[in-house]
GUGUFI-346360 format. One line per field, with one value per residue: x, y, z of N, C-alpha, C in turn. Coordinates in steps of 0.001 Angstrom, whole numbers. Layout:
n_px X, ...
n_py Y, ...
n_pz Z, ...
ca_px X, ...
ca_py Y, ...
ca_pz Z, ...
c_px X, ...
c_py Y, ...
c_pz Z, ...
This chain:
n_px 842, 565, 870, 1209, 194, -1248, -1713, -4140, -5472, -5349, -7071, -7494, -9287, -9609, -7341, -4853, -2781, -3970, -6694, -8111, -6998, -5989, -4375, -3314, -1498, 867, 2903, 4992, 6889, 6652, 7550, 7397, 7785, 8546, 8190, 9473, 7159, 5013, 3428, 4240, 5116, 2777, 1135, 2260, 1952, -839, -1346, -56, -1772, -3659, -2510, -1752, -2706, -2250, -704, 2579, 3533, 2485, 184, -2508, -6045, -7293, -5210, -4932, -6922, -7713, -6828, -8358, -10855, -14278, -17021, -18508, -16539, -16890, -16354, -13754, -11448, -9776, -9272, -8681, -8227, -7476, -5548, -5232, -3757, -5151, -7689, -10097, -10032, -11488, -10783, -11488, -11069, -12236, -13728, -15660, -17575, -18391, -20048, -18236, -15831, -13440, -13628, -12028, -12865, -12755, -13064, -13683, -14275, -16737, -17659, -17506, -14391, -11946, -9332, -6876, -4809, -4695, -4943, -3120, 210, 2248, 5449, 7768, 10355, 11881, 13195, 14271, 15223, 17792, 19292, 19156, 20790, 21622, 19413, 16617, 16215, 13578, 12918, 14524, 13450, 10885, 11470, 12380, 10033, 8305, 9294, 8877, 6091, 5264, 5582, 4301, 1114, -207, 1447, 1543, -899, -392, 1475, -117, -2012, -398, 428, -2054, -2729, -628, -1183, -3670, -2914, -1326, -3272, -4900, -3111, -3005, -5170, -5227, -6571, -8994, -10570, -11647, -10349, -7799, -7945, -8430, -6070, -4275, -5130, -4621, -1815, -1076, -1954, -251, 2224, 1912, 1427, 3690, 5884, 5388, 5852, 8587, 9602, 8821, 10360, 12909, 12953, 12586, 14882, 16887, 16331, 16758, 19499, 20536, 19995, 21649, 23713, 26623, 26534, 27653, 30877, 30958, 28958, 28475, 28600, 26331, 25454, 22724, 21168, 19146, 19141, 17610, 16586, 14816, 15025, 17585, 17362, 15507, 16975, 18188, 16436, 13219, 10032, 7875, 9155, 10239, 7894, 6777, 8737, 8496, 5932, 6317, 8145, 6642, 4706, 6343, 7161, 5047, 4600, 6701, 6095, 3613, 4302, 6110, 4580, 4969, 5810, 8290, 9571, 9548, 8805, 9338, 11493, 14050, 16776, 17735, 20626, 23304, 25899, 29021, 29774, 32321, 34328, 33214, 32463, 30221, 27354, 26676, 29076, 30233, 30949, 28726, 28074, 28735, 26916, 24514, 24861, 24809, 22132, 21048, 22036, 20593, 18008, 18258, 18669, 16216, 14585, 15441, 14317, 11608, 11427, 11897, 9705, 7779, 6261, 3378, 1717, 2974, 3771, 5872, 7050, 9070, 10397, 11779, 14397, 16609, 17889, 19550, 20781, 23182, 22989, 23721, 23202, 20474, 19482, 20165, 18411, 15949, 16034, 16047, 13555, 11991, 12595, 11307, 8778, 7330, 5159, 6186, 6370, 7869, 9352, 10776, 12568, 13609, 12874, 14292, 15696, 16084, 16814, 18984, 18828, 18923, 16803, 14920, 12756, 10859, 10021, 9453, 7126, 6992, 5987, 5372, 4327, 3438, 2838, 1039, -1117, -2000, -2906, -5005, -6783, -7493, -8753
n_py -1193, 2219, 5113, 7712, 10724, 10364, 11103, 9707, 10079, 12619, 15184, 17423, 20138, 22340, 23718, 25955, 25041, 22599, 21076, 18820, 16516, 13574, 11938, 8965, 8014, 5405, 4754, 5930, 7826, 10087, 10736, 13203, 13733, 15474, 17655, 21055, 23456, 21759, 21575, 20533, 21726, 23045, 21028, 20355, 22839, 22982, 21220, 22526, 24626, 23815, 24186, 26752, 30090, 31264, 29418, 28038, 29798, 32216, 33047, 34854, 34243, 34335, 33758, 31040, 29772, 27987, 29419, 29039, 28489, 28400, 29533, 29392, 30106, 28010, 25717, 25237, 23332, 21577, 18457, 16251, 12992, 11329, 9691, 9162, 7608, 5313, 6336, 7459, 10463, 13329, 16114, 19313, 22007, 24957, 27653, 30638, 33224, 36361, 39305, 40109, 39373, 36928, 34094, 31805, 28472, 26002, 22609, 19915, 16603, 17145, 19287, 22775, 24289, 26187, 25796, 23373, 22344, 20368, 18122, 18000, 18967, 20867, 20828, 22526, 22561, 24759, 25915, 28553, 28552, 27734, 29968, 31061, 32332, 34584, 36023, 37900, 38833, 38261, 36077, 34090, 34011, 33113, 30544, 29368, 29678, 28062, 25493, 25388, 25528, 23031, 21427, 22657, 23292, 25673, 27736, 29012, 30281, 32128, 33776, 34888, 36229, 38146, 39710, 40740, 42322, 44134, 45469, 46587, 48308, 50251, 51388, 52604, 54496, 56342, 57924, 59154, 60784, 60209, 59217, 56705, 55175, 55415, 53891, 51430, 51149, 50728, 48180, 46677, 46897, 45588, 43012, 42544, 42457, 40227, 38097, 38437, 37796, 35102, 34161, 34753, 33085, 30534, 30325, 30418, 28074, 26124, 26486, 25818, 23111, 22292, 22837, 20952, 18691, 18333, 16164, 14273, 13414, 13128, 13562, 15840, 17403, 19954, 20477, 22544, 25757, 27597, 30785, 33599, 37111, 39168, 41947, 41387, 38638, 38227, 39283, 37539, 35265, 35680, 36789, 36380, 35443, 37189, 39558, 40248, 40534, 42821, 44648, 44722, 45845, 48398, 49499, 49608, 51520, 53755, 54204, 55217, 57832, 58045, 55837, 56600, 58736, 57650, 55611, 52919, 49938, 50394, 48955, 45535, 42065, 40692, 41847, 40481, 38240, 35104, 33564, 31578, 29395, 27714, 25229, 24580, 26199, 28669, 30352, 32399, 31356, 32847, 33666, 31534, 29549, 29331, 26653, 25414, 26639, 25530, 22921, 23396, 24055, 21535, 20246, 21529, 20682, 17925, 17942, 18951, 16812, 14963, 16076, 15776, 13045, 12647, 13917, 12366, 13064, 12901, 14013, 15361, 16385, 16242, 18473, 18640, 20685, 20664, 20075, 18761, 20408, 22070, 20770, 18340, 15018, 12982, 13991, 14456, 11865, 10842, 12319, 11389, 8678, 9019, 10218, 8119, 6262, 7493, 7260, 9328, 10845, 12004, 14382, 14936, 16948, 16851, 17366, 15167, 11681, 9642, 10256, 9145, 6555, 4926, 4734, 3101, 300, 1618, 1118, -28, 1921, 4273, 6018, 6563, 9127, 10263, 13232, 14168, 11840, 10748, 12566, 12328, 9671, 9848, 11603, 10100, 7868
n_pz 0, -870, 836, 78, -1659, -4848, -8264, -10201, -12512, -14945, -16443, -19070, -20390, -22994, -22129, -22301, -24934, -25177, -26375, -25626, -23278, -21746, -19154, -17746, -15230, -14918, -13273, -10511, -11270, -13790, -16951, -19238, -22536, -25639, -28526, -28612, -27532, -27520, -25311, -22862, -20421, -19822, -18877, -16385, -15174, -14943, -12865, -10769, -10276, -8451, -6055, -5886, -6417, -8935, -10239, -11153, -13048, -12521, -13922, -15558, -15409, -17902, -19624, -19427, -20816, -23765, -26827, -29086, -28223, -28652, -27236, -23906, -20874, -19158, -20493, -20157, -18235, -15561, -14369, -11731, -10730, -7829, -5204, -1797, 817, 59, -205, -2454, -4416, -5865, -7748, -9033, -11374, -12572, -14545, -14289, -15701, -14506, -14687, -16735, -15589, -14971, -12880, -10741, -10027, -7647, -6804, -4518, -4430, -5672, -4178, -3557, -2871, -1227, -407, -844, 593, 2530, 1121, -1049, -1536, -3516, -4916, -6889, -9402, -11497, -14716, -14425, -11862, -11903, -11989, -9520, -7594, -8841, -9171, -7779, -4241, -3578, -5237, -4094, -1528, -2184, -3103, -741, 806, -619, -99, 2685, 2800, 1986, 4157, 6213, 6791, 7374, 6733, 4175, 4270, 6282, 4995, 2943, 4501, 5751, 3562, 2841, 5090, 4962, 2572, 3270, 5338, 3999, 2421, 4324, 5326, 3289, 3728, 6463, 8246, 9316, 12303, 12886, 10997, 12033, 14361, 13221, 11874, 13982, 14755, 12432, 12198, 14526, 13908, 11728, 13037, 14683, 12834, 11281, 12977, 13309, 10729, 10433, 12454, 11562, 9243, 10379, 12000, 10036, 8419, 10238, 10522, 7883, 7600, 9381, 7990, 5829, 4036, 3110, -99, -2583, -4032, -5518, -4575, -2331, 1264, 2936, 4415, 5482, 5883, 7004, 6307, 7293, 9388, 11549, 11566, 12528, 15110, 16215, 16574, 18960, 20776, 22493, 20926, 21597, 22237, 19739, 18292, 19516, 18817, 16022, 15837, 17033, 15220, 12848, 13603, 14042, 11471, 10057, 8942, 7077, 5402, 4428, 2838, 944, -74, 233, 2125, 4192, 6145, 6657, 7266, 5024, 3898, 3523, 2853, 1471, 2329, 1208, 2040, 1497, 3713, 4640, 3332, 3760, 1801, -78, -1952, -4244, -5237, -6466, -9438, -12320, -12913, -10474, -8795, -9652, -8781, -6074, -5691, -6160, -3898, -1887, -2540, -2082, 694, 1464, 668, 2541, 4833, 4229, 4390, 7117, 8340, 7389, 5120, 3198, 1352, -624, -3878, -6678, -9206, -11927, -14119, -17252, -16366, -17365, -19098, -17711, -15609, -14585, -15786, -14016, -11442, -11655, -11951, -9463, -7878, -8863, -8108, -5364, -4928, -5757, -3774, -1634, -2490, -3735, -5933, -9083, -11631, -14680, -17206, -20491, -23542, -24885, -25296, -24208, -21913, -19358, -19756, -19018, -16321, -13161, -12762, -14338, -16191, -14555, -12804, -14152, -16097, -19349, -21455, -24589, -25579, -28035, -29585, -27803, -27680, -30288, -30333, -28491, -29743, -31976, -31037
ca_px 0, 1289, 72, 1452, -779, -946, -2703, -4438, -5911, -5345, -7829, -7509, -10207, -9374, -6293, -3786, -2791, -4605, -8151, -8485, -5885, -6172, -3206, -3509, -149, 990, 3973, 5156, 7703, 6051, 8431, 6661, 8688, 7864, 8819, 9263, 5861, 3974, 2571, 4703, 5080, 1370, 586, 2731, 1327, -2235, -1320, 356, -2887, -4419, -1781, -1326, -3762, -1937, 216, 3995, 3853, 1758, -613, -3872, -6990, -7562, -4084, -5014, -7958, -7296, -7130, -9330, -12132, -15488, -18020, -18327, -15346, -17201, -15820, -12384, -11419, -8711, -9835, -7724, -8628, -6294, -5680, -4408, -3975, -6162, -8978, -10231, -10256, -11782, -10592, -11781, -10753, -12934, -13878, -16980, -17504, -19428, -19862, -17011, -14644, -13276, -13377, -11578, -13695, -12075, -13963, -13145, -15376, -17938, -18006, -16616, -13345, -10960, -7977, -6667, -3517, -4758, -4981, -1952, 1204, 3033, 6772, 8249, 11681, 11727, 14484, 14829, 15857, 19227, 19930, 18589, 21696, 21795, 18112, 16278, 15936, 12203, 12949, 15099, 12444, 9805, 11994, 12339, 8634, 7701, 9689, 8214, 4652, 4992, 5642, 3514, -146, -697, 2454, 1118, -2000, 223, 2070, -1212, -2583, 540, 331, -3351, -2629, 303, -1932, -4698, -2241, -956, -4510, -5319, -2147, -3304, -6203, -5065, -7200, -10193, -10292, -11970, -9242, -6649, -8147, -8269, -4637, -3669, -5489, -3924, -392, -968, -2057, 988, 3328, 1657, 1652, 5071, 6813, 5161, 6540, 10023, 9928, 8685, 11544, 14069, 12866, 12798, 16289, 17663, 16101, 17418, 20940, 20874, 19687, 22646, 24584, 27557, 25928, 28521, 32059, 30723, 27892, 29038, 27781, 25958, 24857, 21797, 20637, 18445, 19853, 16670, 16816, 14041, 15558, 18761, 16908, 14799, 17975, 18675, 15361, 11970, 9095, 7077, 10021, 10323, 6560, 6662, 9677, 7871, 4814, 6878, 8771, 5555, 4117, 7318, 7352, 3795, 4752, 7578, 5383, 2531, 4933, 6707, 3578, 5440, 6160, 9753, 10024, 8678, 9503, 9717, 12745, 15123, 17335, 18274, 22057, 23769, 27354, 29716, 30000, 33745, 35099, 32475, 32223, 28805, 26990, 26631, 30447, 30670, 30670, 27349, 27944, 28777, 25664, 23488, 25094, 24368, 20667, 20820, 22310, 19449, 16874, 18505, 18417, 14762, 14047, 15716, 13302, 10332, 11476, 11805, 8345, 6877, 5342, 2656, 863, 3829, 3882, 6976, 7015, 10417, 10198, 12922, 15625, 17727, 18551, 20511, 21408, 23903, 22159, 24101, 22489, 19046, 19181, 20215, 17156, 14869, 16114, 15660, 12107, 11408, 12727, 10299, 7472, 6652, 4869, 6979, 6106, 9079, 9280, 12038, 12378, 13972, 12090, 15184, 16564, 16344, 16874, 20022, 18682, 18728, 15406, 14127, 11505, 9886, 9568, 9196, 6121, 7397, 4887, 5682, 3064, 2992, 2191, -51, -2255, -2478, -3675, -6239, -7669, -7922, -9435
ca_py 0, 3480, 6117, 9027, 11194, 10042, 11410, 8495, 10544, 14060, 15477, 18837, 20575, 23721, 24287, 26465, 24446, 21284, 21061, 17736, 15623, 12740, 11122, 8022, 7576, 3982, 4617, 7131, 8793, 10298, 11534, 13704, 14242, 16014, 18796, 22362, 24019, 20724, 21740, 19720, 22549, 23344, 19917, 20544, 24063, 22704, 20581, 23529, 25533, 23326, 24554, 28138, 30844, 31548, 28418, 28426, 30861, 33425, 33402, 35323, 33198, 34378, 33138, 29590, 29242, 27736, 30595, 28672, 28120, 29118, 29140, 29945, 29631, 26776, 24595, 25052, 22565, 20658, 17486, 15289, 11876, 10998, 8705, 9447, 6524, 4438, 7016, 8147, 11906, 13993, 17559, 19990, 23425, 25532, 29104, 31194, 34658, 37135, 40725, 40191, 39026, 35480, 33632, 30419, 27643, 24763, 21698, 18676, 15638, 17851, 20392, 23919, 24292, 27239, 25379, 21927, 22037, 19142, 17015, 17930, 20042, 20742, 21464, 22521, 23059, 25339, 26283, 29811, 28333, 27523, 31281, 31529, 33198, 35834, 36675, 38822, 38235, 37745, 34737, 33164, 33842, 32271, 29182, 28914, 29593, 26907, 24310, 25404, 25289, 21605, 20753, 23449, 23586, 27020, 28743, 29803, 31124, 33247, 34667, 35606, 37138, 39255, 40579, 41418, 43367, 45148, 46252, 47338, 49375, 51319, 52019, 53478, 55596, 57349, 58795, 58879, 61807, 59638, 58590, 55287, 54567, 55371, 52737, 50241, 51072, 50082, 46756, 46061, 46798, 44536, 41759, 42400, 42076, 38855, 37163, 38614, 37041, 33687, 33878, 34736, 31909, 29349, 30295, 30097, 26666, 25281, 26573, 25010, 21706, 22082, 22800, 19684, 17570, 18188, 14994, 14099, 12464, 12996, 14418, 17085, 18147, 20483, 20673, 23955, 26396, 28618, 31693, 34782, 38304, 40218, 42521, 40643, 37272, 38265, 39514, 36341, 34272, 35979, 37258, 35612, 35879, 38327, 40749, 40575, 41012, 44207, 45449, 44908, 46774, 49749, 49969, 49958, 52779, 54825, 54394, 55600, 59028, 57700, 54928, 57337, 59593, 56823, 54707, 51550, 49501, 50451, 47889, 44373, 40791, 40209, 42485, 39590, 37464, 33791, 33471, 30192, 29335, 26441, 25085, 24475, 27357, 29855, 31185, 32513, 30672, 33764, 33862, 30332, 29528, 28963, 25203, 25093, 27120, 24537, 21791, 23849, 23904, 20093, 19928, 22026, 19800, 16670, 18190, 19068, 15449, 14347, 16584, 15137, 11677, 12708, 14291, 11405, 13812, 11979, 14727, 16154, 15961, 16978, 18842, 19011, 21173, 20889, 20116, 18187, 21458, 22837, 19963, 17146, 13808, 12205, 14530, 14246, 10458, 10700, 12867, 10479, 7492, 9425, 10392, 6778, 5673, 8105, 6977, 10582, 10934, 13077, 14656, 15526, 17246, 16923, 17259, 13811, 10588, 8614, 10925, 8333, 5159, 4136, 4775, 1783, -160, 2684, 650, -412, 3068, 5460, 5965, 7466, 9610, 11232, 13954, 14280, 10565, 10523, 13370, 11750, 8467, 10243, 12214, 9109, 6725
ca_pz 0, -931, 1544, -484, -2635, -6245, -9294, -10979, -13831, -15160, -17658, -19420, -21438, -23431, -21287, -23164, -26284, -25130, -26502, -24704, -22982, -20551, -18815, -16639, -14855, -14583, -12280, -9690, -12007, -15104, -17798, -20393, -23563, -26813, -29170, -27998, -27884, -27539, -24136, -21727, -19207, -19540, -18084, -15013, -14660, -14583, -11539, -9781, -10002, -7302, -4838, -6041, -7088, -10330, -10763, -11051, -14010, -12128, -15095, -15383, -15778, -19347, -20330, -19317, -21709, -25151, -27649, -30117, -27620, -29042, -26263, -22553, -20147, -18443, -21277, -19670, -17005, -15160, -13427, -11187, -9865, -7044, -4136, -623, 1787, -532, -291, -3744, -4334, -7137, -7673, -10287, -11468, -13716, -14551, -14525, -15967, -13854, -15044, -17550, -14800, -14810, -11517, -10642, -9160, -7273, -6100, -3953, -4364, -6151, -3287, -3717, -1843, -1486, -49, -956, 1198, 3316, 173, -1916, -1500, -4739, -4951, -8278, -9770, -12830, -15327, -13912, -10563, -12107, -11796, -8262, -6836, -9579, -9253, -6698, -2933, -3590, -5833, -3111, -470, -2718, -3129, 651, 1238, -1286, 667, 3996, 2617, 1802, 5459, 7165, 6110, 7651, 6414, 3010, 4740, 7012, 3995, 2284, 5499, 5951, 2387, 2902, 6106, 4470, 1584, 3996, 6079, 3069, 1981, 5425, 5438, 2259, 4278, 7893, 9072, 9913, 13605, 12780, 10260, 12935, 15231, 12389, 11598, 15153, 14707, 11291, 12536, 15529, 13165, 10954, 13930, 15140, 11725, 10839, 13816, 13016, 9469, 10741, 13265, 10704, 8381, 11228, 12390, 8855, 8013, 11191, 10155, 6590, 7847, 10033, 7088, 4765, 4159, 1989, -1035, -3753, -3868, -6239, -3906, -1090, 2457, 2924, 5575, 5013, 6897, 6516, 6756, 7692, 10711, 12546, 11611, 13399, 16488, 16669, 16973, 20305, 21645, 22377, 19895, 22066, 22114, 18307, 17898, 19996, 18025, 14704, 16014, 17263, 13972, 11929, 14061, 13821, 10029, 9416, 8108, 5953, 4501, 3762, 1822, -117, -629, 346, 3476, 4234, 7019, 6512, 7461, 3695, 3467, 3952, 1743, 1817, 2044, 1178, 2148, 1613, 5155, 4961, 2858, 4175, 624, -386, -3194, -5386, -5719, -7164, -10875, -12662, -12756, -9050, -8206, -9977, -7878, -4757, -5687, -5994, -2500, -1106, -2820, -1365, 2112, 1572, 610, 3843, 5763, 3891, 4925, 8578, 8761, 6756, 4258, 2316, 400, -1504, -5267, -7295, -10618, -12363, -15477, -18141, -15560, -18113, -19870, -16911, -14569, -15010, -15697, -12836, -10302, -11891, -11659, -8007, -7361, -9250, -7257, -4003, -4957, -5837, -2429, -779, -3100, -4030, -7362, -9697, -13040, -15257, -18638, -21231, -24998, -25316, -24708, -23649, -20941, -18169, -20206, -18356, -14871, -12559, -12727, -14941, -16789, -13533, -11999, -14976, -17151, -20426, -22297, -25646, -25638, -29433, -29917, -26848, -28109, -31554, -30005, -27821, -30748, -32958, -30388
c_px 882, 424, 259, 368, -312, -2080, -2905, -4997, -5891, -6053, -7891, -8513, -9958, -8381, -5102, -3851, -3472, -6131, -8727, -7272, -6202, -4945, -3552, -2142, -137, 2042, 4131, 5993, 7130, 6947, 7679, 7652, 7873, 8589, 8595, 7927, 4729, 3066, 2970, 4589, 3648, 731, 981, 2084, -100, -2330, -996, -780, -3728, -3747, -1296, -2396, -3514, -970, 1645, 4423, 3246, 891, -1960, -4812, -7242, -6447, -4185, -5984, -7417, -7757, -8163, -10705, -13253, -16594, -17698, -17092, -15602, -16721, -14359, -12433, -10159, -9314, -8781, -8464, -7372, -6595, -4713, -4752, -5145, -7566, -9069, -10599, -10521, -11648, -10863, -11442, -11416, -13004, -15323, -16835, -18695, -19124, -18510, -15725, -14592, -12976, -13022, -12450, -12967, -13045, -13202, -14316, -16729, -18411, -17001, -15651, -12320, -9529, -7865, -5355, -3538, -4825, -3663, -1087, 2145, 4347, 7294, 9664, 11589, 13084, 15108, 15501, 17353, 20007, 19496, 19475, 22077, 20496, 17857, 16102, 14525, 12149, 13495, 14141, 11312, 10214, 11955, 10895, 7922, 8049, 8957, 6744, 4316, 4992, 4811, 2244, -601, 270, 2026, -22, -1454, 813, 990, -1864, -1700, 474, -967, -3304, -1703, -385, -2966, -4085, -1878, -2186, -5008, -4415, -2371, -4357, -6235, -5675, -8401, -9860, -10563, -10862, -8006, -6744, -7947, -6797, -3907, -3901, -4695, -2443, -147, -1021, -784, 2135, 3165, 1966, 3106, 6058, 6622, 5872, 8044, 10419, 9823, 9893, 12775, 14094, 13151, 14263, 17187, 17548, 16807, 18925, 21379, 20724, 20691, 23540, 25480, 27014, 26891, 29702, 31880, 29675, 28386, 28056, 27548, 25495, 24006, 21348, 19936, 19124, 18933, 16919, 16098, 14519, 16746, 18352, 16272, 15752, 18395, 17566, 14099, 11003, 8294, 7863, 10063, 8987, 6371, 7562, 9111, 6765, 5311, 7452, 7709, 4934, 5050, 7491, 6105, 3958, 5599, 6839, 4259, 3076, 5445, 5697, 4016, 5782, 7675, 10365, 9042, 9483, 9899, 11001, 13923, 15590, 17857, 19734, 22504, 25291, 27832, 30164, 31472, 34534, 34485, 32187, 30733, 28517, 27040, 28018, 31004, 30359, 29223, 27109, 27902, 27482, 24524, 23619, 24631, 22847, 20295, 21004, 21156, 18244, 17037, 18235, 16920, 14101, 14299, 14714, 11968, 10277, 11276, 10379, 7290, 5800, 4683, 1831, 1652, 3921, 4925, 6713, 8408, 10348, 11530, 14257, 16834, 18500, 19601, 21171, 22073, 23031, 22448, 23314, 20983, 18666, 19245, 18920, 16000, 14863, 15693, 14145, 11400, 11484, 11625, 8880, 6641, 6403, 5531, 6671, 7283, 8834, 10682, 11739, 12607, 13146, 12969, 16096, 16966, 16463, 17860, 19930, 18405, 17235, 14438, 12789, 10433, 9336, 9153, 8144, 6496, 6194, 5441, 4379, 2533, 2252, 945, -1300, -2857, -3358, -5022, -7260, -8260, -8580, -10857
c_py 1249, 4568, 7518, 9418, 10846, 10534, 10141, 8835, 12070, 14337, 16987, 19085, 22047, 24446, 24666, 25778, 23078, 21423, 19983, 16839, 14854, 11859, 10261, 7455, 6110, 3735, 5931, 8207, 8905, 11237, 11915, 14337, 14774, 17228, 20071, 22926, 23010, 20773, 20919, 20504, 22901, 22271, 20076, 21771, 23797, 22053, 21619, 24474, 25091, 23691, 25998, 28880, 31042, 30535, 28902, 29454, 32202, 33953, 33991, 34220, 33167, 33724, 31617, 28968, 29107, 28883, 30313, 28331, 29023, 28647, 29713, 29381, 28360, 25541, 24318, 24191, 21750, 19737, 16462, 14231, 11458, 10003, 9086, 8429, 5638, 5039, 7741, 9612, 12439, 15498, 18177, 21462, 23963, 27036, 29487, 32687, 35340, 38613, 40951, 39927, 37508, 35142, 32158, 29667, 26328, 23889, 20466, 17737, 16314, 18973, 21530, 23995, 25359, 26753, 23859, 21488, 20726, 17907, 16879, 19166, 19849, 21510, 21383, 23079, 23473, 25762, 27546, 29660, 28063, 28822, 31907, 32540, 34477, 36633, 37506, 38091, 37638, 36331, 33707, 32944, 32931, 30808, 28573, 28708, 28393, 25615, 24243, 25027, 23818, 20838, 21462, 23917, 25028, 28119, 29626, 30744, 32342, 34274, 35520, 36612, 38370, 40237, 41374, 42564, 44501, 46079, 47136, 48515, 50539, 52088, 53002, 54700, 56693, 58342, 58605, 59947, 61258, 58883, 57097, 54541, 54425, 54162, 51439, 50026, 50390, 48573, 46044, 45883, 45729, 43159, 41498, 41915, 40634, 37839, 37228, 37804, 35536, 33276, 33779, 33465, 30632, 29209, 29872, 28607, 25764, 25306, 25779, 23521, 21371, 21963, 21491, 18488, 17402, 16993, 14915, 13004, 12127, 13936, 15779, 17959, 18629, 20433, 22177, 24434, 27550, 29501, 32869, 36024, 39452, 40685, 41723, 39194, 37198, 38426, 38252, 35227, 34455, 36327, 36419, 36250, 37107, 39631, 41203, 41122, 42480, 45136, 45727, 45950, 48207, 50322, 50378, 51295, 53954, 55155, 54899, 56791, 58730, 56835, 55636, 58232, 58768, 55897, 53256, 51231, 49393, 49432, 46729, 43107, 40190, 40851, 41699, 38784, 36138, 33732, 32021, 30180, 27887, 26315, 25096, 25727, 28682, 30802, 31202, 31970, 31590, 34004, 32636, 30444, 29096, 27472, 24794, 25523, 26147, 23309, 22138, 23721, 22437, 19698, 20357, 21110, 18464, 16831, 18299, 17687, 14701, 14801, 15904, 13711, 11687, 13000, 13361, 12104, 12877, 12690, 15547, 15535, 16843, 17242, 19337, 19389, 21421, 20910, 19563, 19251, 22204, 22049, 18730, 15908, 12985, 12667, 14313, 12820, 10176, 11191, 11914, 9242, 7815, 9608, 9042, 6081, 6188, 7881, 8244, 10668, 12176, 13171, 15454, 15833, 17292, 16765, 15836, 12751, 9584, 9159, 10034, 6852, 4321, 4186, 3365, 1505, 873, 2236, 338, 774, 4266, 5170, 7013, 7832, 10612, 11960, 14104, 13013, 10357, 11283, 12803, 10519, 8807, 10770, 11162, 7881, 7094
c_pz 0, -306, 997, -1489, -4041, -7127, -10106, -12361, -13861, -16478, -17873, -20540, -21734, -22532, -22165, -24526, -26325, -25214, -25583, -24514, -21710, -20354, -17609, -16269, -14434, -13508, -11526, -10370, -13414, -15889, -19068, -21362, -24741, -27344, -28365, -28467, -27899, -26303, -22935, -20412, -18826, -18661, -16623, -14385, -14195, -13204, -10460, -9406, -8812, -5979, -4881, -6831, -8572, -10938, -10734, -12093, -13613, -13269, -14693, -15856, -17278, -20150, -20357, -20321, -23129, -26045, -28731, -29541, -28109, -28105, -24905, -21864, -19354, -19195, -20934, -18401, -16817, -14114, -13027, -10374, -9131, -5952, -3011, 457, 1366, -555, -1636, -3558, -5739, -6938, -9041, -10223, -12733, -13614, -14821, -14731, -15304, -14050, -15716, -16775, -14621, -13360, -11548, -9645, -8907, -6486, -5609, -3738, -4600, -5230, -3486, -2540, -2201, -1301, -88, -303, 1980, 2433, -570, -1728, -2676, -4607, -6368, -8399, -11234, -13389, -14748, -12557, -10692, -11934, -10472, -7550, -7581, -9637, -7995, -5363, -2876, -4164, -4841, -1941, -934, -2760, -1726, 1110, 607, -546, 1995, 3856, 2460, 3119, 6524, 6459, 6278, 7195, 5239, 3386, 5487, 6036, 3330, 3241, 5668, 4785, 2396, 3915, 5645, 3466, 2274, 4746, 5176, 2587, 3049, 5503, 4397, 2738, 5794, 8797, 9847, 11207, 13564, 12045, 11140, 13877, 14456, 12037, 12746, 15120, 13616, 11610, 13598, 14867, 12364, 11824, 14402, 14041, 11270, 11655, 13615, 11736, 9706, 11478, 12434, 9789, 9184, 11572, 11200, 8419, 8958, 10856, 8845, 6780, 8509, 9096, 5954, 5059, 2934, 1071, -2170, -3534, -4536, -5550, -2556, 73, 2602, 4300, 5071, 6173, 6218, 7085, 7138, 9116, 11797, 12664, 12576, 14860, 17059, 17074, 18429, 21297, 21467, 21383, 20323, 21974, 20656, 17813, 18291, 19182, 16629, 14796, 16191, 15976, 12952, 12309, 13791, 12338, 9312, 8465, 6872, 4920, 3755, 2652, 646, -781, -629, 1788, 3562, 5188, 6922, 6766, 6116, 3181, 4031, 2749, 2286, 1377, 2167, 1144, 2053, 3073, 5530, 4557, 3303, 3007, 289, -1782, -4409, -5986, -6438, -8664, -11110, -12466, -11304, -8357, -8477, -9071, -6467, -4630, -5496, -4528, -1604, -1289, -2095, 131, 2374, 1537, 1913, 4898, 5510, 4422, 6438, 9047, 8173, 5929, 3254, 1245, -608, -2887, -5945, -8775, -10996, -13836, -16182, -17390, -16318, -18888, -19050, -15783, -15162, -14779, -14445, -11611, -10432, -11518, -10168, -7365, -7635, -8342, -5821, -3917, -5014, -4471, -1496, -1293, -3312, -5531, -7938, -11179, -13597, -16735, -19231, -22717, -25461, -24599, -23971, -22552, -19775, -18506, -19411, -16828, -14343, -12385, -13317, -15474, -15756, -12757, -12834, -16035, -18197, -21283, -23302, -25950, -27060, -29862, -29065, -27293, -29385, -31277, -29381, -28827, -31668, -32338, -30040
C-alpha cells in the first residue's frame, strides 16, 4: 500500500494548447517528452494551479484558456482523480464569468473548496531556478517559502494574510485623518506584527532543520549552511518571539509618516534574503561559478528530501520542469532514485524521450509519455 498522494488521472479541457488531454499515470515517475511548444510545461502548470492561485507561471486566468475556444469559459477545465492513503479523491478546477470578470472555481469531491492544502502540497523546480543566486531576494524567499509550505499547512495562509494586512495598512495611510481609520490602523499593525513574527519563526525553524539535514551524497555536492539576513531574523535568533513582535509593532508605528509619503512599506519581514554558504570554505553561493551554483541547488533539494522523509510527508507531489537542460544527468538520476525511495509521485518534462533510459530499474519506476504521440492516439481513439 502506498500512503502518499498520487494522481491516478489528469484530464484537461481547453487548457492552453490542449483542446483535450487525458493522462492516466501507470507509475510514480512520469516523464513527459515532446517537441518544444507541444505543451509539456502546460501539463505541469495545470497541476500547480491546485496549490497556487496563479500556478507556477503566475498566469492570469484568461491566459489559461485555449485561444481557439469558441463558447463559454465553463468549457475550460482541469480534473484530477487521485488517491491518498487508498482514499479516492476527485478535484476539479474551472472558470466562470461574472460581469465580464473570470473567476476560478475549485472543487473537492464535487463540493466547492478554497484550499486543498490538506490534500496535496506541490513542490516545483523550474528552469529559472538555475539562476537563483543571480536573481532577486524575492525569488530566493519564494523558493524557501515553497519548501516550507509543503511541510507546514498554515504557512502559506500566514504569507497571504501578511500581504493582505500590508496592503490594507498602506490604503489606510493614504487617508489617515479619519479617527476610525486610525483605530483600524492600530489593529492592522498589531495583526501584521503577530503574523510577521510567526513567518520569521517558521523560516528560522525550517532553516535550522534544513541545515541539520545536509549529508555528503557525492564528492561534487558540497555541504551547505543557510541563513536569513533580515533585521528581525537576526533579532529572533537571540530574543523571544514576544520581544520581536513588539519590536515589529513599534517599527511599523514609527514608520507611518515615511510609509505614507513613499507609498510603500519600508520595514517588513519580507525584506530579507536567503544566504547560502559552503559550510567548509564559508564562501557565499553567489560567488561560485554557474555550474557550481546549480550543484548547490541540488544539494538544497537533497536536504529538503531528507526533511520530507523525517516528517513522513505523504501529500507532496513533485514537478520538475525541463531540468535536463541545466542539470547534469548524474544529479538528476540521483534525485529520481531518491524520490522513488520516498514513493513521491513526480512529473518531469524533457524534450527527449530517452533521458532516463540508463537509470537503474528505470523501466519499472518510470512511465514514459511522448506527448505528441499521446495526443495523436487520444484524438484518434
